[in-house]
C-alpha atoms as one frame of an Amber mdcrd trajectory, in Angstrom:
protein
   0.000   0.000   0.000   1.105   3.534  -0.793   0.142   6.839   0.797   0.439
  10.144  -1.041   0.574  13.660   0.394   0.549  16.692  -1.887   1.791  20.165
  -1.070   2.773  23.378  -2.800  -0.527  24.689  -4.065  -1.592  28.281  -3.669
  -2.634  31.486  -5.353  -0.507  32.882  -8.156  -0.938  35.524 -10.822  -1.158
  34.591 -14.484   2.295  34.049 -15.904   3.659  32.934 -12.562   5.049  29.614
 -11.378   4.404  27.032  -8.688   5.991  23.737  -7.784   3.842  20.949  -6.422
   5.246  18.080  -4.402   3.857  14.604  -3.821   5.505  12.675  -1.010   4.958
   8.939  -1.206   5.269   6.511   1.675   4.671   2.833   2.179   5.440   0.325
  -0.568   7.048   2.913  -2.838   9.348   0.425  -4.575   6.270  -1.074  -6.235
   5.025   2.141  -7.820   4.730   1.602 -11.582   3.449   5.021 -12.561   3.011
   8.179 -10.523   1.727  11.509 -11.662  -0.686  14.376 -11.451  -4.297  14.869
 -12.383  -6.419  17.955 -11.893 -10.074  18.769 -11.512 -11.542  22.179 -12.154
 -14.994  23.152 -10.830 -17.716  21.534 -12.883 -15.259  19.526 -14.958 -14.015
  15.962 -14.985 -10.693  15.034 -13.490  -8.014  15.004 -16.187  -4.470  13.816
 -16.607  -1.743  16.438 -16.299   1.467  14.403 -16.357   2.834  10.961 -15.494
   6.261   9.543 -14.857   6.995   5.841 -15.150   9.326   3.883 -12.906  11.783
   3.726 -15.812  11.680   7.500 -16.210   9.389   7.836 -19.219   7.067  10.859
 -18.984   3.923  12.002 -20.722   1.926  15.219 -20.570  -1.467  16.549 -21.459
  -1.284  18.692 -24.588  -2.551  21.697 -22.632   0.526  21.733 -20.369   3.307
  20.620 -22.725   6.173  23.074 -22.694   4.938  24.725 -19.484   4.872  21.936
 -16.887   7.632  19.494 -15.994   7.254  16.347 -13.927  10.260  14.927 -12.105
  11.018  12.556  -9.269  13.567  12.293  -6.465  13.789   8.607  -5.657  15.877
   9.228  -2.549  13.075  11.356  -1.105  10.215   9.306  -2.607   8.839  12.561
  -3.934   7.426  13.579  -7.296   7.375  17.197  -8.362   5.340  19.175 -10.845
   7.006  22.399 -11.884   4.354  24.649 -13.379   5.440  27.706 -15.339   3.513
  30.285 -17.343   0.380  29.494 -15.364  -2.931  30.608 -16.793  -6.379  31.024
 -15.216  -7.502  27.843 -16.963  -4.925  25.939 -14.895  -6.997  26.678 -11.798
  -7.998  23.354 -10.269  -7.434  20.931  -7.449  -4.318  18.958  -8.314  -4.188
  15.334  -7.225  -1.256  12.985  -7.052  -2.018   9.494  -8.321   0.013   6.298
  -8.109  -0.456   2.947  -9.795   0.877   0.041  -7.792   0.421  -3.459  -9.226
  -2.889  -2.490 -10.775  -4.185  -0.579  -7.757  -4.730   3.168  -7.957  -4.080
   5.431  -4.978  -4.941   9.135  -4.807  -3.687  11.904  -2.609  -6.004  14.384
  -0.929  -5.341  17.131  -3.465  -3.934  20.642  -3.357  -5.649  23.759  -4.669
  -4.006  25.842  -7.373  -5.635  29.166  -8.198  -4.370  31.398 -10.983  -5.656
  34.955 -11.010  -5.798  37.319 -13.972
């Protein structure tokens, strides 16, 4: 079993940057994929970015070139560096891990981008 705790959300002006962190604990050696999803008010939760255990990454088209996912295996932490933030990036950002076919979610962190 894996537990995920997100941090780093907040309020930022358009064009600004934030870095989200997702600290994993528990059976972290068994994580196959870990990444970020987001959910804006009234919208479905959507993929933002994933990173595989072998280092492969993928991104939603809407964030390519602006967001970067990375991981620090020594700290069992995954980061999402978000640059050039826009109001449409406003959402609750959730960390998600896939471990042997089981999905685990964090509690989420709010990101609000003002105009």
